[in-house]
C-alpha positions as CSV (number, residue, x, y, z in Angstrom):
1,X,-8.3,-28.1,-22.1
2,X,-9.0,-25.5,-19.4
3,X,-7.3,-22.2,-19.8
4,X,-8.0,-20.0,-16.7
5,X,-7.0,-16.4,-17.0
6,X,-6.9,-13.6,-14.5
7,X,-8.6,-11.3,-17.1
8,X,-11.8,-13.1,-16.3
9,X,-11.5,-12.2,-12.6
10,X,-9.6,-13.3,-9.5
11,X,-9.8,-13.0,-5.7
12,X,-7.3,-10.9,-3.8
13,X,-6.9,-12.4,-0.3
14,X,-4.1,-11.6,2.1
15,X,-1.6,-14.4,2.7
16,X,-2.1,-13.9,6.5
17,X,-5.7,-15.1,6.1
18,X,-4.6,-18.1,4.0
19,X,-2.0,-19.0,6.6
20,X,-4.6,-18.8,9.4
21,X,-7.1,-21.0,7.4
22,X,-4.3,-23.6,7.2
23,X,-3.4,-23.2,10.9
24,X,-6.9,-23.7,12.2
25,X,-8.6,-27.1,12.4
26,X,-11.6,-26.4,10.2
27,X,-13.8,-29.2,9.1
28,X,-14.5,-29.8,5.4
29,X,-18.0,-28.3,5.6
30,X,-16.7,-25.2,7.4
31,X,-14.0,-24.7,4.7
32,X,-16.6,-25.1,2.0
33,X,-18.7,-22.4,3.6
34,X,-15.7,-20.0,4.0
35,X,-14.6,-20.5,0.4
36,X,-18.2,-20.1,-0.9
37,X,-18.6,-16.8,0.9
38,X,-15.2,-15.6,-0.2
39,X,-16.1,-16.4,-3.9
40,X,-19.4,-14.4,-3.6
41,X,-17.9,-11.5,-1.7
42,X,-14.3,-10.9,-2.6
43,X,-14.8,-12.6,-5.9
44,X,-17.3,-9.9,-6.9
45,X,-15.3,-7.0,-5.5
46,X,-17.2,-6.7,-2.2
47,X,-16.6,-7.3,1.5
48,X,-19.8,-9.2,2.0
49,X,-22.4,-11.1,0.0
50,X,-26.1,-12.0,0.0
51,X,-27.1,-15.6,0.1
52,X,-31.0,-15.6,0.1
53,X,-31.7,-19.0,1.6
54,X,-29.8,-21.7,3.4
55,X,-30.8,-24.1,0.7
56,X,-28.4,-22.2,-1.6
57,X,-25.5,-23.7,0.4
58,X,-26.3,-27.0,-1.4
59,X,-24.1,-25.6,-4.2
60,X,-21.2,-25.9,-1.7
61,X,-22.1,-29.5,-0.8
62,X,-24.1,-28.9,2.4
63,X,-27.6,-29.8,3.2
64,X,-29.9,-27.1,4.7
65,X,-29.7,-28.5,8.3
66,X,-26.0,-28.9,8.2
67,X,-25.5,-25.4,6.7
68,X,-27.5,-23.9,9.6
69,X,-25.6,-25.8,12.2
70,X,-22.2,-24.9,10.8
71,X,-23.1,-21.2,10.2
72,X,-24.2,-20.8,13.8
73,X,-21.0,-22.5,15.0
74,X,-18.8,-20.2,12.9
75,X,-20.8,-17.2,14.0
76,X,-20.3,-18.1,17.7
77,X,-16.6,-18.7,17.0
78,X,-16.3,-15.1,15.5
79,X,-15.2,-16.5,12.1
80,X,-18.0,-14.9,10.1
81,X,-20.7,-12.3,10.5
82,X,-24.3,-13.4,9.7
83,X,-27.2,-10.9,9.5
84,X,-30.1,-13.3,9.7
85,X,-32.7,-10.7,8.6
86,X,-31.0,-9.6,5.4
87,X,-29.0,-12.9,4.9
88,X,-25.8,-11.0,4.4
89,X,-22.6,-12.9,5.1
90,X,-19.0,-11.8,5.5
91,X,-15.7,-13.3,6.9
92,X,-14.2,-11.7,9.9
93,X,-10.7,-10.6,8.9
94,X,-9.6,-10.2,12.5
95,X,-8.5,-13.8,12.9
96,X,-7.1,-13.1,16.4
97,X,-10.7,-13.4,17.7
98,X,-11.4,-16.8,16.0
99,X,-12.3,-19.4,18.6
100,X,-11.2,-22.4,16.5
101,X,-8.7,-24.9,17.7
102,X,-5.3,-24.9,15.9
103,X,-4.0,-27.9,14.1
104,X,-1.8,-30.0,16.5
105,X,0.9,-30.5,13.9
106,X,1.1,-26.8,12.9
107,X,4.5,-25.1,13.4
108,X,5.2,-21.6,12.1
109,X,8.9,-21.9,11.7
110,X,8.9,-24.8,9.2
111,X,6.1,-23.2,7.3
112,X,8.1,-19.9,7.0
113,X,11.1,-21.8,5.9
114,X,9.0,-23.5,3.2
115,X,7.7,-20.1,2.0
116,X,11.3,-18.8,1.9
117,X,12.5,-21.8,-0.1
118,X,9.8,-21.3,-2.7
119,X,10.4,-17.6,-3.0
120,X,14.2,-18.2,-3.4
121,X,13.4,-20.8,-6.1
122,X,11.2,-18.2,-7.9
123,X,14.0,-15.6,-7.8
124,X,16.6,-18.1,-9.1
125,X,14.4,-19.1,-12.0
126,X,13.7,-15.4,-12.8
127,X,17.4,-14.7,-12.7
128,X,18.1,-17.6,-15.1
129,X,15.4,-16.4,-17.5
130,X,16.7,-12.9,-17.5
131,X,20.2,-14.1,-18.1
132,X,19.1,-16.2,-21.1
133,X,17.1,-13.4,-22.5
134,X,20.1,-11.0,-22.2
135,X,22.4,-13.6,-23.9
136,X,19.9,-14.0,-26.8
137,X,19.8,-10.2,-27.2
138,X,23.6,-10.0,-27.3
139,X,24.0,-12.9,-29.7
140,X,24.9,-11.9,-33.3
141,X,21.9,-12.4,-35.6
142,X,22.6,-15.1,-38.2
143,X,20.9,-13.2,-41.0
144,X,23.4,-10.4,-41.0
145,X,26.4,-11.0,-43.4
146,X,29.9,-10.0,-42.5
147,X,31.3,-7.0,-44.5
148,X,33.9,-8.0,-47.0
149,X,35.4,-4.5,-47.0
150,X,38.2,-4.2,-44.5
151,X,38.2,-1.5,-41.9
152,X,40.3,1.5,-42.7
153,X,43.3,1.1,-40.4
154,X,44.6,4.6,-41.1
155,X,41.6,6.2,-39.5
156,X,42.5,7.6,-36.2
157,X,40.4,7.1,-33.1
158,X,39.0,10.3,-31.7
159,X,40.4,11.3,-28.3
160,X,37.5,13.5,-27.3
161,X,35.1,12.1,-24.7
162,X,31.7,11.1,-26.0
163,X,30.1,11.5,-22.5
164,X,31.0,12.9,-19.1
165,X,31.0,10.8,-16.0
166,X,29.1,12.6,-13.2
167,X,29.4,11.5,-9.6
168,X,26.3,12.3,-7.6
169,X,26.8,12.6,-3.8
170,X,24.0,12.0,-1.4
171,X,22.3,15.1,-0.1
172,X,20.5,15.5,3.3
173,X,16.8,16.4,2.8
174,X,15.1,18.7,5.1
175,X,11.9,16.6,4.9
176,X,12.9,12.9,5.1
177,X,10.9,10.5,2.9
178,X,8.5,8.3,4.8
179,X,7.3,5.0,3.3
180,X,3.5,5.2,2.9
181,X,3.1,1.7,1.5
182,X,1.9,-0.6,4.3
183,X,3.4,-3.5,2.4
184,X,6.8,-2.4,3.4
185,X,5.8,-2.3,7.1
186,X,4.3,-5.8,6.8
187,X,7.4,-7.1,5.2
188,X,9.4,-5.9,8.1
189,X,7.0,-7.3,10.7
190,X,7.2,-10.7,8.9
191,X,10.9,-10.9,9.7
192,X,10.2,-10.7,13.4
193,X,9.7,-14.0,15.3
194,X,6.1,-13.5,16.5
195,X,4.5,-16.4,18.5
196,X,1.3,-18.0,17.2
197,X,-0.8,-16.9,20.1
198,X,-0.3,-13.1,19.3
199,X,0.0,-12.1,22.9
200,X,-1.6,-8.7,23.6
201,X,-0.3,-8.0,27.0
202,X,2.6,-5.7,27.9
203,X,5.9,-7.6,27.8
204,X,7.6,-5.1,30.0
205,X,5.3,-6.1,33.0
206,X,7.2,-8.8,34.7
207,X,4.4,-9.5,37.2
208,X,1.9,-10.1,34.5
209,X,4.3,-12.4,32.6
210,X,4.6,-14.4,35.8
211,X,0.8,-14.7,36.0
212,X,0.6,-15.9,32.4
213,X,3.5,-18.3,33.0
214,X,1.6,-19.9,35.9
215,X,-1.6,-20.0,33.9
216,X,0.0,-21.8,31.0
217,X,1.8,-24.4,33.1
218,X,-1.0,-25.2,35.5
219,X,-4.4,-24.3,34.1
220,X,-4.1,-24.3,30.3
221,X,-3.0,-27.8,29.7
222,X,-5.3,-29.6,27.3
223,X,-7.2,-26.4,26.5
224,X,-6.9,-24.3,23.4
225,X,-5.3,-20.9,23.9
226,X,-7.4,-18.0,22.8
227,X,-7.1,-14.2,22.8
228,X,-10.4,-14.0,24.7
229,X,-8.8,-15.7,27.7
230,X,-5.8,-13.3,27.5
231,X,-8.2,-10.4,27.5
232,X,-10.1,-11.7,30.6
233,X,-6.8,-12.2,32.5
234,X,-5.6,-8.8,31.5
235,X,-8.9,-7.3,32.8
236,X,-8.7,-9.2,36.1
237,X,-5.1,-8.2,36.5
238,X,-6.0,-4.5,36.2
239,X,-9.0,-4.9,38.5
240,X,-7.8,-7.2,41.3
241,X,-4.0,-6.9,41.0
242,X,-1.2,-9.4,40.9
243,X,-1.6,-10.9,44.4
244,X,-5.3,-11.7,44.3
245,X,-5.3,-12.9,40.7
246,X,-2.4,-15.3,41.4
247,X,-4.0,-16.5,44.6
248,X,-7.3,-17.2,42.7
249,X,-5.3,-19.1,40.1
250,X,-3.6,-21.2,42.8
251,X,-7.0,-22.0,44.3
252,X,-8.2,-23.2,40.9
253,X,-5.0,-25.3,40.3
254,X,-5.4,-26.9,43.8
255,X,-8.9,-28.0,42.9
256,X,-7.7,-29.3,39.5
257,X,-9.8,-26.8,37.5
258,X,-8.9,-25.9,33.9
259,X,-9.3,-22.7,32.0
260,X,-10.6,-19.3,33.3
261,X,-14.2,-20.3,34.4
262,X,-13.2,-21.3,37.9
263,X,-10.9,-18.4,38.4
264,X,-13.8,-16.1,37.5
265,X,-16.1,-17.7,40.1
266,X,-13.4,-17.4,42.8
267,X,-12.8,-13.7,42.1
268,X,-16.5,-13.0,42.0
269,X,-17.0,-14.6,45.4
270,X,-14.2,-12.5,46.8
271,X,-15.6,-9.3,45.3
272,X,-19.1,-10.0,46.7
273,X,-17.5,-10.7,50.1
274,X,-15.5,-7.5,50.0
275,X,-12.1,-9.2,49.9
276,X,-9.4,-6.7,49.1
277,X,-6.1,-8.1,50.5
278,X,-4.3,-11.5,50.2
279,X,-4.8,-12.2,53.9
280,X,-8.5,-11.6,53.7
281,X,-8.7,-14.0,50.7
282,X,-6.9,-16.7,52.7
283,X,-9.4,-16.3,55.6
284,X,-12.3,-16.4,53.2
285,X,-11.0,-19.6,51.5
286,X,-10.4,-21.2,54.9
287,X,-13.9,-20.5,56.1
288,X,-15.3,-21.6,52.8
289,X,-13.4,-24.9,52.9
290,X,-14.5,-25.7,56.5
291,X,-18.1,-24.9,55.7
292,X,-18.1,-27.1,52.6
293,X,-16.5,-29.9,54.5
294,X,-19.1,-29.8,57.3
295,X,-21.9,-29.7,54.7
296,X,-20.5,-32.8,53.0
297,X,-20.2,-34.6,56.3
298,X,-23.9,-33.8,57.2
299,X,-25.0,-34.9,53.8
300,X,-23.0,-38.2,54.0
301,X,-24.5,-39.0,57.4
302,X,-28.0,-38.2,56.2
303,X,-27.5,-40.6,53.3
304,X,-26.4,-43.5,55.6
305,X,-29.8,-43.5,57.4
306,X,-32.2,-46.0,55.7
307,X,-35.7,-45.0,54.7
308,X,-37.5,-47.5,56.9
309,X,-35.8,-46.1,60.0
310,X,-36.8,-42.6,59.1
311,X,-40.4,-43.7,58.6
312,X,-40.3,-45.5,62.0
313,X,-39.0,-42.5,63.8
314,X,-41.5,-40.3,62.2
315,X,-44.4,-42.6,63.3
316,X,-43.0,-43.0,66.8
317,X,-42.6,-39.3,67.4
318,X,-46.2,-38.6,66.3
319,X,-48.3,-37.4,69.2
320,X,-50.4,-40.2,70.8
321,X,-54.0,-39.4,71.7
322,X,-54.8,-39.0,75.4
323,X,-56.5,-41.9,77.1
324,X,-59.8,-41.6,79.0
325,X,-60.1,-42.3,82.7
326,X,-61.7,-45.7,82.1
327,X,-58.9,-46.8,79.7
328,X,-56.3,-45.7,82.2
329,X,-58.0,-47.9,85.0
330,X,-58.3,-50.9,82.6
331,X,-54.6,-50.7,81.7
332,X,-53.6,-50.3,85.4
333,X,-55.7,-53.4,86.3
334,X,-54.1,-55.3,83.5
335,X,-50.6,-54.3,84.8
336,X,-51.5,-55.4,88.4
337,X,-52.8,-58.8,87.1
338,X,-49.6,-59.4,85.1
339,X,-47.5,-58.4,88.1
340,X,-49.4,-60.8,90.4
341,X,-49.0,-63.7,88.0
342,X,-45.2,-63.0,87.7
343,X,-44.8,-62.9,91.5
344,X,-46.8,-66.1,91.9
345,X,-44.6,-67.9,89.4
346,X,-41.4,-66.8,91.0
347,X,-42.5,-67.9,94.5
348,X,-43.2,-71.4,93.3
């Protein structure tokens, strides 16, 4: 029978990381890699670990080719750091930068309620155990016999107090005590209703909130929300302002684009063209649309013309060689003969 004990070692990992692992849609191979690196790093009291070869990941159930592919994917998604020269691996604790799609069924509120229910269950069981322990301590031992000698009823009870009751009043300290334990701050923050996307913009900026609202309702549908996109939108908001950024997003929505890639191309075209105002942006888009429409019409007309006609026109437009004087006289005589025959036939 197995008998695991923490005396033989254990891994200390913050619950926030475990929650994020559950929230993200990792594959089985990716989870095996993360747990394998955690065991070799945090399990040995270090922040990173050394895995000499990719073949070593066979211990976690991955072939060498699959391990390389998954490691490069997790590195690109900012989940882990991989030094390919020294083969040192570590998990990125800043999960806000993870580019992994969340589980579609994940909801923070039911999960928090489930955590609260289990913590409450633990406290109730602990209270019951402490109560039973106290009752056992107060219970009279069975091995102690009752005295047969009666208590002396004539002995008076002493009226002197055996102790003094002191009432301590709170005192104002000159230097107030400040909690230095970060766990207390985390406990307070956990009580706040923080959304899953961990928005990093200033909530007091109404205009920026309007930009984010338009982005979510028109350009983000079907795309995973990531802090990187929020960072780009924040940067463009500071650089171009509310009017130009919202106008670029409307252009992207009109052309049924998704995400931030098309917005970036529109803003870059405006920047190269020197567009600084909303009216200049409208004039630029109007010219761009008409130019694009004309080019499409020319290309469509060009595609209608068949190849044989193009070849015929090319051959026809080629420069014909000049005729000699003798050839000109022969052609003129041939034309006169044909004309004479025609006139003779018509007169008959």
